C-alpha positions in Angstrom: 82.1 100.0 104.7 82.2 96.5 103.2 80.4 93.6 104.7 82.1 90.9 102.6 82.5 87.7 104.6 84.0 84.4 103.6 84.6 81.1 105.3 87.6 78.8 104.9 86.4 75.3 105.5 89.0 73.1 107.0 91.3 76.1 107.4 94.2 74.4 109.3 96.5 77.1 110.7 94.5 79.8 108.9 97.3 80.6 106.4 95.0 81.3 103.4 92.5 83.3 105.4 95.2 85.4 107.1 96.9 86.1 103.8 93.7 87.0 101.9 92.4 89.2 104.7 95.8 90.9 105.0 96.0 91.9 101.3 92.3 92.5 100.6 90.8 95.3 102.6 87.3 94.6 101.3 87.2 91.4 103.3 85.2 92.5 106.4 85.5 89.1 108.1 87.1 85.8 107.3 85.9 82.8 109.3 88.2 79.8 109.8 86.4 76.6 110.5 88.7 73.8 111.6 88.5 70.7 113.7 92.0 70.8 115.3 92.1 73.1 118.3 95.9 73.0 118.3 95.9 74.6 114.8 93.1 77.0 115.8 95.2 78.3 118.7 98.0 79.0 116.2 95.6 80.7 113.7 94.3 83.0 116.5 97.9 83.9 117.5 98.9 84.6 114.0 95.9 86.8 113.5 96.7 88.7 116.6 100.4 89.0 115.5 99.2 90.5 112.2 96.7 92.9 113.9 93.8 91.0 112.2 92.1 89.6 115.2 89.1 91.9 114.6 88.7 90.5 111.0 89.6 86.8 111.5 87.2 84.5 113.5 88.4 81.0 114.3 85.7 78.4 115.0 86.3 74.8 116.1 84.1 72.5 114.1 83.8 70.5 110.9 82.2 71.4 107.6 80.3 68.1 107.7 78.3 69.5 110.6 78.6 73.2 109.8 77.6 75.5 112.7 76.5 78.3 110.4 73.2 79.1 108.8 72.4 79.2 105.1 73.7 82.2 103.3 76.0 83.3 106.1 78.9 84.1 103.8 79.5 85.6 100.4 82.1 83.0 99.5 83.2 79.6 100.9 86.7 78.3 100.3 88.6 75.1 101.0 92.1 74.1 100.0 92.7 70.4 100.1 90.6 69.8 103.2 87.9 67.6 101.7 90.4 64.7 101.3 90.3 64.5 105.1 86.5 64.4 105.4 85.1 61.6 107.6 82.2 61.1 105.1 83.1 61.6 101.5 79.5 61.3 100.3 78.1 63.9 102.8 
């Protein structure tokens, strides 16, 4: 089985991670890292509704203070989230 893992930095409601995981069976686990707990609750609910709760992990946090170790993922992804960064230079 595949162990491909990716992280969506600033994932919002998890729409990209949910869609990519839904259509690509090789994605073992997609991790959504997002600061807004309200959006994270929605992402978890949508994952459960799609039957993807075993492949989608939602973590509350920020990519500026990333809670993951080096080389934890095969790919990192972010769509438009960096414009909301607290520190643009970091």
